[in-house]
C-alpha positions in Angstrom: -3.6 -13.0 -5.9 -2.9 -9.8 -7.9 -0.8 -8.8 -10.7 2.6 -7.2 -9.5 4.0 -3.9 -10.7 6.9 -5.8 -12.3 4.4 -8.1 -14.2 2.3 -5.0 -15.2 5.4 -3.2 -16.4 6.4 -6.2 -18.7 2.8 -6.3 -20.0 2.9 -2.7 -21.0 6.4 -3.2 -22.7 5.0 -6.2 -24.7 2.0 -4.1 -25.7 4.0 -1.2 -26.7 6.3 -3.4 -28.8 3.2 -4.8 -30.6 1.8 -1.5 -31.2 5.0 -0.2 -32.7 5.1 -3.4 -34.8 1.7 -2.7 -36.2 2.4 1.1 -36.5 -0.2 2.4 -34.1 -0.2 4.5 -31.0 -2.0 3.2 -27.9 -3.0 4.0 -24.4 -2.4 1.0 -22.2 -3.9 0.4 -18.8 -3.2 -2.6 -16.3 -5.5 -3.2 -13.3 -5.5 -5.7 -10.5 -8.3 -8.2 -9.6 -10.1 -5.3 -7.8 -9.9 -3.1 -11.0 -7.5 -0.8 -9.4 -4.9 0.7 -11.7 -1.6 -0.7 -11.3 0.2 0.7 -14.3 -0.5 3.0 -17.2 1.3 4.1 -20.4 0.3 6.6 -23.2 2.6 6.3 -26.1 3.7 9.5 -27.6 1.0 11.0 -29.7 -1.7 8.5 -28.5 -5.4 10.0 -28.3 -6.1 11.8 -25.1 -9.7 10.4 -25.4 -8.4 6.9 -25.3 -7.0 7.1 -21.8 -10.5 6.6 -20.2 -11.4 4.0 -22.7 -8.3 1.8 -21.9 -8.9 2.0 -18.2 -12.5 1.2 -18.6 -11.7 -1.8 -20.9 -9.2 -3.0 -18.3 -11.7 -2.6 -15.5 -14.5 -4.3 -17.4 -12.3 -7.4 -18.3 -11.1 -7.5 -14.8 -14.6 -7.5 -13.2 -16.0 -10.3 -15.5 -12.9 -12.3 -16.2 -13.7 -12.0 -19.9 -12.4 -10.3 -22.9 -14.3 -7.2 -23.5 -15.3 -8.3 -27.1 -17.1 -11.3 -25.7 -19.0 -9.2 -23.3 -20.1 -7.0 -26.2 -21.5 -9.9 -28.1 -23.5 -10.9 -25.0 -24.7 -7.3 -24.4 -26.4 -6.7 -27.7 -30.1 -6.0 -27.8 -31.9 -9.3 -26.7 -28.7 -10.8 -25.4 -28.4 -11.9 -21.8 -26.2 -9.0 -20.7 -28.1 -6.2 -22.5 -27.3 -2.8 -21.0 -24.4 -4.2 -18.8 -22.2 -1.2 -20.0 -24.3 0.9 -17.7 -23.3 -0.9 -14.5 -20.3 -0.4 -12.3 -19.9 3.4 -13.2 -19.6 2.5 -16.9 -18.1 -0.3 -18.7 -16.7 -0.7 -22.2 -18.0 -3.7 -24.1 -16.0 -3.8 -27.4 -12.7 -5.4 -27.9 -9.5 -4.2 -26.3 -9.8 -5.6 -22.7 -8.2 -8.9 -21.9 -8.0 -10.8 -18.6 -4.3 -11.4 -17.4 -3.7 -14.9 -16.1 -0.8 -16.3 -14.3 0.9 -19.8 -15.2 -1.8 -21.5 -13.0 -4.6 -20.0 -15.2 -5.7 -17.7 -12.3 -6.9 -14.2 -13.4 -4.7 -11.8 -11.6 -5.7 -8.7 -13.4 -6.5 -7.2 -16.8 -5.2 -5.1 -19.6 -7.1 -2.5 -21.6 -5.9 -0.9 -24.8 -7.3 1.9 -26.8 -6.2 4.1 -29.6 -6.8 2.3 -32.9 -9.4 -0.1 -34.5 -10.9 -2.5 -32.2 -9.0 -5.3 -34.1 -5.7 -3.6 -33.4 -6.7 -2.8 -29.7 -7.4 -6.5 -29.0 -4.1 -7.6 -30.8 -2.1 -5.3 -28.6 -4.0 -6.3 -25.5 -3.5 -9.9 -26.1 0.3 -9.4 -26.7 0.5 -7.7 -23.2 -1.6 -10.4 -21.4 0.4 -13.2 -23.0 3.7 -12.1 -21.9 2.6 -12.5 -18.2 1.8 -16.3 -18.8 5.6 -16.8 -19.5 6.9 -15.1 -16.3 
């Protein structure tokens, strides 16, 4: 089961709304369970360099069904996933990527957000992921 375009668009809308509320500009990517891009939005004025980061955060979260921040903790020197970011043509292992689950708790895709602090990135990504649970 994969995220639909309609669900992805609603996740982007919720993420954009949260970004606006916290007064930041974001690049927002939604991927399916195969890490294929389903939807993308770049808010006016968001950093160009964050486009690739947002997509890679979504991809990372989708591939491992984990928040990217959790993978980051596990990939520190001496950790069980040290250097994982070098796999799969490059991953991002800092906050801003969140799995998207359906009402049954099944991962159907992921959202990746970049453009601000890692705390803000995670907050915006979480807002996008949470809206899908209510659909």
